[in-house]
C-alpha positions as CSV (number, residue, x, y, z in Angstrom):
1,M,-147.0,55.4,87.0
2,G,-143.4,55.9,88.8
3,F,-141.8,56.3,85.8
4,S,-143.9,58.7,84.4
5,I,-143.9,60.8,87.9
6,T,-140.2,60.4,87.4
7,S,-140.1,61.7,83.8
8,A,-142.3,64.6,84.9
9,V,-139.6,65.3,87.4
10,F,-136.4,65.1,85.3
11,G,-138.5,67.2,82.3
12,G,-139.0,69.7,84.9
13,I,-135.0,69.9,86.0
14,I,-134.2,70.1,82.3
15,I,-136.6,73.2,81.9
16,I,-134.9,74.7,84.8
17,F,-131.1,74.1,83.7
18,D,-131.7,74.9,80.0
19,S,-133.4,77.9,80.9
20,L,-130.3,79.1,82.9
21,A,-128.0,77.9,80.3
22,I,-130.2,79.9,77.4
23,A,-130.1,83.0,79.3
24,D,-126.1,82.5,79.9
25,Y,-125.1,82.0,76.4
26,E,-124.0,85.1,73.9
27,F,-123.5,83.0,71.0
28,D,-126.1,81.6,68.3
29,G,-124.6,77.7,68.3
30,P,-125.0,76.5,71.9
31,K,-128.1,78.7,72.5
32,G,-130.0,77.2,69.4
33,L,-129.5,73.4,70.6
34,S,-130.6,74.3,74.4
35,V,-133.6,75.8,72.9
36,I,-134.5,72.3,71.4
37,I,-133.5,70.8,74.7
38,L,-135.7,72.9,76.2
39,I,-138.9,71.9,74.1
40,L,-138.1,68.4,74.4
41,G,-137.6,68.9,78.0
42,I,-141.1,70.7,78.6
43,A,-142.9,67.9,76.2
44,E,-141.7,65.4,78.4
45,A,-142.9,67.2,81.3
46,A,-146.2,67.5,80.1
47,I,-146.4,63.7,78.8
48,G,-145.2,62.5,82.1
49,I,-147.9,64.6,84.2
50,W,-150.6,63.3,81.5
51,A,-149.5,59.7,81.8
52,A,-149.8,59.7,85.5
53,V,-153.0,61.7,85.7
54,C,-154.4,59.0,83.0
55,L,-153.0,56.2,85.5
56,C,-154.6,57.6,88.1
57,I,-157.9,57.7,86.4
58,M,-157.7,54.5,85.1
59,K,-157.1,52.6,88.4
60,P,-154.7,50.0,87.1
61,C,-155.5,46.5,88.7
62,T,-153.0,46.8,91.1
63,C,-154.5,49.8,93.0
64,Y,-157.8,48.6,94.5
65,Y,-158.3,51.7,96.9
66,G,-160.2,49.4,99.6
67,N,-161.9,47.3,97.3
68,P,-160.2,44.0,97.1
69,P,-160.9,42.2,93.7
70,Q,-163.6,39.5,93.7
71,Q,-162.9,36.0,94.0
72,V,-163.9,33.9,91.3
73,S,-164.6,30.3,91.7
74,Y,-164.3,27.4,88.8
75,A,-165.3,23.6,89.6
76,G,-164.5,24.0,93.3
77,V,-161.3,25.8,93.0
78,I,-160.7,29.4,94.1
79,Y,-158.9,32.0,92.0
C-alpha cells in the first residue's frame, strides 16, 4: 500500500511540474513530449489512488484493525 501511495504522490508531482513546463514552452517539440508525460502522470496518479483504495477495502492479512486472527490447532500444535 505504501508503494501505491508513493506512486500517487509522484504522479501528482509530475502533473504539477509538467503543467508548468507546458505553460512555459513556446515550441511544439518539447511541448508535445511534456503533454505525453503529463498524460502518463495523470494515469499514474489515478492508478496509485485506485490501488490504495482497493487495498484499504480488501483489508489484507497484515492489517487486522483490532481483530487478531484465530489460532488454529492441528493435532495439539497451535499455529
